N, C-alpha and C positions, 0 to 999 in steps of 0.2 A: 728556134723557140720564139723568135722575133715575128715571124711569120704568122705563127697560132696567136700571137697577142694583138697584132695589127688585125688580123680576121675578126677576133672577139670583139676588139673595139669596135670596128666597121658594123658588125651586127648590131653591137649594143647601142649605137648612135642612129641606128637606121629608124627614121620615123616609123615606118610600117610595121617594124616588131612590136615598137612600143603601142602602136594602135592596137595590134593584137592582144597583146597582154593585158590592156586596160577594159577591153571590151567582154562582153557576157559570152561564154563558150558555148558550144553545142549542146553540153549536157545541164540540163536546168539544175537548180539547188534541190538537193533531197537529202534529208535527214532519216537515215535508216533507222527504225526501231519497231521491237516486237510488239504484237499486241497485247495489251493489259491482262487478257485473260490467259497468256502464255506465262507471264512471269513467274506468277507464285508456284505453278505444278514444276516448271523447268528448276527454279530455286531449290525447291525442294527435293528433287530428284538429285540435283548436283551435291547438295550438302548430304543426303543419306549415302550417296555413292563414296564420297570421301569419308565421311565417317565410318562407314562398313569396311572401306579400306585401311583406314588407321587402326579399327578394332583388330583386323586381321593381321596385320602387322605386329601389334602387341603381343596377341597370342602367338605369333610365330617367334618374337623374341623371347617370350616365356618358355615356350618348349626347347628353344636353343638353349636356355640357361638350365633348364632341367637335364637336357643332354650333357653338359658340360659337368653338371653335379654328379649325376651317375658315372659319367666317364671317368671322372678323377677319382670318386669312392670304390670303383671297381676296378681301378689301374687299367681301363681301355683308353689308350691315348686317340685311337682314332675316333672313338665316340665323342671323346671331348673336344676334339679339334674339328669334327663336325658340328659340334654344337657352337662352338666360336663362330664358326662360318655362317652357320644360320642367323645367328645374332647380329653379326655383321651385316648379312643381307636384309635383314628385318629392319634395321636402323636406315639403311639406302632406300627401302621401298617406302618406309613411313616418310622420309625426307621427299622422296620424289610424288609422292600423293598429297602430300601438305603443300609443296610448290605448285603442283599441278593444278590442284583444285583451287588454290588461292586465285593463280593468273585465270583461270575460267572464270570463276565467279567475279574476279574485277572487270574482265573483259565484258562478260554479260552485263554486269551492273553498268558499264559506260554505255553500252549499245541500247539498253532498255529505256535509259533516259529516267 
């Protein structure tokens, strides 16, 4: 371990390494940004996709609750269990869609300036 620390200290105190760290690198400064003409259509598309996915997740949850109601009233335990499972997966899907769309829109907003 002490050999590793000695080597790191030697590298850190080497004037050549410090000069390389302070100089301009081979890659010029570049600020990636999307063209202004692309911002509005892409944000609209992302918003509509997220909204449509969340709407379908809500409809799936409602259909699941309908299966639960029918299954309990007709004493079909398998149908009620399937409805409960669909409600659970609708909630998981809605959470995934909401989280993913928020992250994509946040990253897109950061890169578009």
